[in-house]
N, C-alpha and C positions, 0 to 999 in steps of 0.2 A: 504493500500500499504506500502511495507516495505521501510525503509529509506536506502540511499545509504551508502556503507561502508565508514567510516571515515579514513581519511589519518592520517598516523603517522606524528609527528611534523617534522621529517627530510623530510618526502616527501612533506608535506605541504610547507616547505621552498623552496624545489627544484622547486616545481610547481610554487610558486610566483615568484622565480627568473627568470624561463623560460617566464613568462609573461611580464617581463621587459627587455629592452635592455640590452645588455652586459655591457655597461658602467654605467648602472643605478643602483649601488649597494645600501646596506642598508644606509650608511652614505651619499651617494649623495642624496637619496631620502628624509631623514630626513633633510638635509641641505636645499633642495629646499622648503619642506613644511614649515620650520620654517622662511625661507626668505620671502615666500609668505605672511605668517601671519604678519611680522613685517612691511613689505612695505604697507600692508593695513592700518596699524595704523600710521606709520611715515609720509607718504606723506600728510595725512590729517593734522597731527599735525604741520608740518611745515607752513601750511596755518593758522591754528588756533593760533599758536604762534604770528604771525604778526598781526592778527586782535585782539588777546587779549591785546597786547600792545596798539594799536590804540583805542580800545574801553575803555580801562582805561584812556585814556586822553594823551597818549604818542605822541611824535612827530616823524617826519622821523628820527631824530638823535637817539632817544630812539629805534626805530626798528632796527637801525644799530648796537646800543649797545648791545642789546639782541642777535642779530645775531652773533655779534663778541664774546660774551660771550660763546656761543656754540662752536665755532669754535677755540678759543684760546687753550683749554685743548687738542685739537688734537695735536697742535704744541708742547705743553710741555710734553705730555705723550706718543705719538705715538711710538717713538723710544724704550722707556723702554717696552711698550705693546709688540712690535715686539720680542724683546729679551726674554721675559717672556715666549711668546707663543711657541718659538722654545726650550725652557728649560723645561717646565712642559706640561702635557696634554692640548692640545689647547681647547678642549670643556670644561674643568674647567673654562679657562678664558673667554670664550663665555657666559657661563651660570652666572658667577658672575657680568659680564658686563650687561647682560640683567636685573638682579636683580636690579641693581643700576638704570638703565634705568626706570624700572617699578615703582620704589619708587619716583624718582624725578618726573615723569610725573604725577603719582598720587597726589602728593602734590600740583603741579602746577594747576591741574584740581580743587582740593578742593578750593584753593585761589580764582580761577577765578569765580567758582559757588557760593561761599559765599560772595563776595565783590569785592572790587577793590585792585588787588595785586599791591604792590609797585614795583618800577622799580628794586630796588636792590634785591627783591625776585625773580622776573622773571630772571634777570641775574644770580643769584645763582643757581636756578634750571635747567636753560638750560646749565650753566657751568657743573653742575654734570652729566647732559645727555651727554654732550660732552666728559666728562672724561670717562664714559662707553664705548662711541663710540671708542675713541681712543685706549682702550685696546681690544675692540671687533674686529676691522676691520682686523688688522694684522692676529690674531687668525683664524678668519673666512675664510680670503683668502687662508691662509696657509692650513686650513682644506680642503677647496674645492679642491685646487690644487693636495693635496695628496689623494683625493678621487676618481680621474678620470684616466683612463688608458690613456696612451700616443696616442694609434691608433684612439681613438674616441674622443680626447680632444676637438677639434673644435665644434663637435655636441653636446657634453655634455655641454661645456660652454655656447653655443647658446641657448640651452634648459633651462638652469638654468637662464639665463638672461631674457630669454622670460617670464618664469613664474614670476620672481621676478619683472619685469617691467609691466607685466600684472596686477600683484596686485597692483602696483603703480597707474596705470590707474584708477582702481577702487577705490582707496584710495584717489587719488586726487579729483576725481569727488564727491564721497560721502563726503570727507571731506569739500569741498567747499560748498556743498548743506547744510551739518549739521551746518556748521558755520552761513550760511545765515538764517537758520530756527530754530535752537537750540541754537546757540551760541557757541564759542570756547571751552568752559569748558568741554562739553560733548564729544568733539573730543579728547581732551587731556586725558580724562578718558578712551576713547577706546583704545587709544595708549598704555596707562599703562596695560591695560588687554592684549593686544596684545603681549607686551614684556613678560607677565608672561607665557602666552601660548606657545610662541616660546622657552623660556628658559627651559620649561618642556620637549619639544621636543628634544633639543640639549643635555640634560642631558643624553639621550640614545645613543649618538655618541660613536663609537668603535675606540678606536685608538691602539688596541692590534696589528694590522698589521703593525704599524709604528714601525720600529727599535728603540731601546732605544738610548738616545743621550749619546755619549761619554762624561765623565767628562771634563768640560772646566775650564777656568782660571776666571770664575766669570762673573757677568753681563757686566761689561765695557769691558771685553775682547770679550765677543760675540758681543757687539755693534760694536767694532773695526773690527771684522771679517766680519760683515755685510757690514761695510762701504767699506772695501777692495773689497768685492764682487760688490758692487754698483758702485764704481768709476772706476773699471776697465772695464766697458762696456759702451762706448760712446752712444750706442742707448739708454740704460737706463736713464743716468743722463740728456742727452740733452732733452729728451721727458719730464722727470719730471720737468726740468727747464721751458720748454714750458707750461706745465700745471701749474706750480705755478702763471702764468700770466692769462692763460685762466680760471682756477677755480675761481681765485680772481674777475676778471671783470664780469664773467657770474654770479658767486654768488652775486655780489653787484646788477647787474641789475635785477636778479629774485628775490633775498630775500628782496630787499629794494625798487628799483624804480618799479618793476612789480606790486605788490600789490598796491602802490600808484597810478599807472597810471590806474589800474583796478578800484579803489575806485572812482577816480575823472572823469575818462573819458570812462569807459567801462561798468559801472554798478555794481562794487561791487566784493564780494568774489566769487560769483558763476561763473561768466564769467572768472575769473582768474584760478579757479579750472578746469574749462572746457579746457582753453588753456594748462594747465599743463597735463591734461589727454590726450590731443593729442599729447603732448610730448611723453607721455608713450605709446600711440598707435604707434608711430613712432619707438620707440625702440623694440616694438614686431615685426613690419614689419622688422627692421633691423636684429633682431635675427633670424626670419624665413629665410631672404636671406642668412644668414651665415650658417645655416643648409645644404643649397643647394650648397653654393659657397664657396670654399677654395682657395682664392687667393694665388698665389706663393709668391709674395713680401709682405709679412704681414704688415710690418711697413709703407711701401710707401703708400699702399692702406689705411691704417688706418689713417695716417697723413693727406693725402688729404681729408679725411672725417671729419676732425676737422675744416675746414674752415666754413662749414654751421653753426657752433655754434655762428658765428657773427650775424646770421640773426635774432634771438629774440630780441637782444638789439636794432638792427636797427629797428624792427617792432615796438618796444615800443617807439622809438624815434619819429616815424611819427606822431601820432600812428596809427597803422592799425585798421580797424574794427575787431570786434571778430573773424568773420569767417576767414579773412585773417591771423590774428595772430595764429589762431589755425592750418591753413596751414603751416604756417612758423615753428612752434613748432614741427608739424609732420616730416617735412623734416629734421630739425636739430636732432630729436630724432632718425630718421633711421640712419642718417650718424653716429651719436656718437656710436651707437650700433655696427656698422661695426668696428669702431675703438676698442671699449671695448672687443669684441671676438678676434680681431686680437691680441691686447695687452696680453689677458689673455693666448693666445695659445703660444705667444712668450715667455712669463714668464715661462709657464709650460715646454717648450722645451729646454730653455737655463739656468735655475736656479736650482741647486740641492735641493732636497727635504729638507734636514736638514736646509736649509737657507731660505726656502720660506717666513716665517713669518718675519724675520728681512729685507730681501730685500723688501718685501711689505710694511714694516714700513717706510723704507726709501722713497719708492715710495709715500705713503700716506703723510708723513711728508712734502717732497718737494712740492707736489701737493697743499697741503692746508696751506702752510706756510704764504702765503700773504692773505689768506681769512679773517682772523680777522681784519687786518689792512684794506682791501678794505671795508668791511661792516661798519667798524666804522666810515671811512672817507666819507662814500657815502653821508651822510647829508651834511657836511661842502662843499664838491666838489659841490653838488647841489646848494648850497646857493652862491657859488663864480661864477660858469659859467653856471648854469641853468641845469635842468634835461635832457633837449633835448641833449645838447652838451655833458653832461656826458655819456649818452647812445650811442651817436655816438662814443665817445672816447672808450668805452667798445668794441664796434664792430670793431673799427680800430686797437685795440691791439691785439685781436684774430687773426686778418688777418697777422699782421706783425710778431709775434712771430711763428706762423704756418709756414709762408714762410721761416723764419729763419732756423728752424729745418730740413728742407728739404736739406739744405746745408751739413749735416752730411752724410758721405758716408754710415755708417752702417745703418742708418735710410732707405736710398734708396735700399740698396743691401740686407737686411736681408731676407732669403728665408725660406720657410716652410721646415722642415725635415721629413722623413719618421717615424722617432721615436725620442722622446725627448733626450735631454742630460742626464737627471737624469733617473735612473731606474725606470720603472713603478712599482708602489706598488701594491699588492693583494688588491682587493677592497671586503670587506666583504658583503655578499648577505643576 
């Protein structure tokens, strides 16, 4: 039998692009694939880090210190990372950050597998990983926003987040099981390998379609320009202030108190990994919902969906049995995904492309600014008022600050536009 005629390279590329949706160009596909890989590793690594500290003889305060060591560099370097990502090709920043994450997690894995790591070693290595994340996040968000056309932005962001969070489901469940049966060292080693693979994919991102940046007045001038853009939009800074509290208390509840409740009352790492996996399943459900639903009042709907983030802390305070905690995590995951897609769509339609990474950096900076403090003081707060009271306090703060941000008119009235404020950029296929 004769073989079918082969396609020319141009014809093959055209055929491949026709099999993909219009908005799923080459960059979008690479970004999605790389995000799936890193989320498979990182969700398990978060569980592994906590249990590595506990298995080495660390206390609840030590867990908080290691968690704070990861998030403190975010506060220190996010703004610089955002300015750099708007100044040089964003994929260069992403690949360099992935390389740093790979090395730090690999060394952490070796220390755990070969003996008892010291607290200062674990703090240093998680701080290096957090530094990589500080440079990576603004560049990655800017790259994603620049790789999607305005007409299909809602669907593109929903699909991206569904793929990313779906990988998180598998990563959390697999990570919890691996910690329980193999120990945390192997999970950290798998995370290092995931960063290496994802960095290799991101090296092939194409920024040729993005216009060259006009010469500016330097790094600090870029930061000032991003600040002017940020502070001029009440909907933006008010929600970032809200999330500075929400992220802090949810982070303390889930990074410090959650594993301890699971260890002492729910059966250990595997049930906690299962609960986190149900949160991930909820985010998948929320992404599917947002593929079909385009709410007109983007930020009003999104903000209302932040209230359910109080449920996991309340569930841990009771504490609920594992099946009920999984249900609570599913509901909160669904709700926060509705917010996430609405937020990305709003950013895409309101912020100019050349400022994506800087504005994203201010967003990330504000959102995580209180997280190092919250995780560091979680242990002392538990000693003063008890874990149950601390968890109820976390839930109450989520409700209070979310209700407050609804008082901002721009949050209530922001509507979806037929096309974004920034010009849609051509997406390479």
